N, C-alpha and C positions, 0 to 999 in steps of 0.2 A: 514518473507517470503516476497520476493520482486518480483513484476512483472515489468520487465524493459520495456516491450512493452506499458503497460498502464501507467507506471510511478507512481505506487502506492506500498505501503508496508503495510502488515498486521502484527499485533503483534503476537508473539508466546508466549503462556501462558502454563507453565508446559509441554513444548515440543509439544503442539498442536497449529497449526495455527488458529487464530481467524479470519475467513474469512467473517465476517459480514461486509457489505459495510460501515456501520456507523463507524466501528473501523479502517477502512483503512485511510492512510494518503498519501499525495502527496510526491513524492521523486524528482520530476523534476519541474523546473519553467516552467510555460506556456508561450509560445511565445506571445509577445504583438501584438495586431491587428493594 
């Protein structure tokens, strides 16, 4: 499950999205300051 707006992806386990924040991973590089 991917949230394009936030740039994060959650794993799907046995067809169920695991939406625990600790399980999320970044899908986009952060802009350098």
